[in-house]
Structures are given as C-alpha cells and as structure tokens.
N, C-alpha and C positions, 0 to 999 in steps of 0.2 A: 780474256776479254777486249775486246777492242774499245781502243779511246778516242775513235772517229765520230765524232758528236753528229756530222750529219749522217751517219747509218743510224746512229739511234733516232734522231728526229725522221727518218724515214721510219724506222721501224713502232714509232709513235702514232705518225700518224694514219698507217695504214691498221694501227689497232683503232683508230677514230672512226675510220672508214668500214672496215667490219660493222662497227657497231653502230651507224647509221644506216648500213646495208640492212641488218638483221631488224633494225626496228620498220624499214619500207618494208620488209617482208612480212612483218608479224610474228617474229619468231624471237619470243623472249629467250629460249635455250643460245642460243646466238647471240641476244644482247650483251649477255653475261658470261659469254666464252672465253672474254680474255681480262675480266675480274678476277680477285685474290677470292680464295673461300670468305674471309675476314671483310671483305669490301663493304665499306658504307657510305649511303647515299642519302642528301637531304632535298629533295623535293618539296615544292610549294606546303615547305612546315612539316612536311612528315620524314621520321628517320628512319632510314631502312639499315639493319645492320649485319646482316649479311649477304653473298652473292644468293642463296637459297632466296633471301624475302625479297630482294630485289626482283630477281628474274618472277615469283610468284604475283609481285604488283604489277609489272611489265603484263605479265601473261592477262592477268585479269584486263587490265587496261585496254590491253590488244583486241578483246571480246568484245568491248566493250567502248568507250568513247575515246579510242584508239585506234578501233578500227579504218584500215587504210589511210591511215595519216602515214607521213615521212616528217623529216627533220631538214629545217634551213639552218647552216653552221658556219659561222666564218672563223677561223681560227686567227685570235690577237696575238696572242704570244706562246713560245715555250723556253722555260727556264729551267733548268738540270739543279739537283740537289744532292749536289756528291756526284759518284759515281752511278748510284743504283737509282736515284730518287729524281723524277721533274715531276715539274708544275705545268701544266698546259690550261689557257685563258681562250675561250668563245664566246664567242655572241652566236646564241641559238634562239631556234619559234619552233613550236609544233606548227606541221601544213596538214589542217584538216583533207580529210578525203576532198577530192575534186579540188582543192587548193594550189595553185603554183605557185603564187609567192606570198608573201607575210601580209596581211590587209593592214595591221597594224600595229604599230611599234612596238604596244602598250602589251603584245604577246612575246616580246622578247625578253631573254634574259642572258645575263654573264652566267656565264657556267666557270666553274674551277676542275679540273680534271686532276687528281695526283695520281701519278704510277712509279710502282715500284717493280724495279728487273730485281725477277727472283729467274734464276737455273738462266741466265742468259737469255730471260724474253719479257718484254714491257707487260704488265698487266694494269690494269685499274686497282687503286687502291681504296680513293676513293672521289665520291664526285659530288658537287656542292653546285646549284643553281637560285639564282636572286634576281628580278624583275630588274630589265634595266630602266632606271630613271631618268627620264626628258627634263632636258633645260625648262624653267618654266619661263 
C-alpha cells in the first residue's frame, strides 16, 4: 500500500468525478459503481441504507425530476482518517435541465463523503448533505 497521500487525493477526486459524470449521464449504475455494498446516504431527510437502495432511488430520480440534470461541486477539504479512511467535504447543488449555473444559493448543500479504502481501491462508504445556511 502506498504512503503517498497525493496519489490517494487524486484517487478520491477521480471517484468523485466519475460519480458526477454518471449523474450528468443519468446513469444510476455508474453513480454507485464506486460505493461499498453497505454504503449509506442521507439526502433531504431520507436514509438510504445500501448501494442497491441508493441506486434504485437515483434511477427513479433520473427517470423523473432529475432527468437531464447535472451537479455543481466545489471541493472544500479532504481529511484522512488513518491509512484507509478519508472524509471529503464539498459544496454542491443540482443544476436542473437547461441550467448552466446555480440560480440561488438556497439550493446549495454542504456534503460529507466518507471513503474507505478496500483492496487498494477508494470507495464511498457514506454520504450526507445538509442545506448551506446563509448569513442572516
């Protein structure tokens, strides 16, 4: 196993880019290709307790309200937890069909991605997002 964190950072970023590309393609299978089988996701108050459930929910979204959408993503930080764990924080938002930029900061979320390195490959073990709170 490499001790080079630069390689790990690049691998984590590649997993995220693949996930974002799959979203843009409306590809639910591609979205979860780098998720662990026991991955969890909390989005908009819903709890999804496995890669299969996450894939099913994303497929429904891509067939309905998320059809033709993409995402805006800005990486905020990467922090390693031991040798085989990492936490990535990002600011994200959904761009609905026809949108080229996020029209309203109220649609942005802070996202937490928990990664686990299994058999030399970084996989998403958990995802959670929460709305960005704007200064009052």
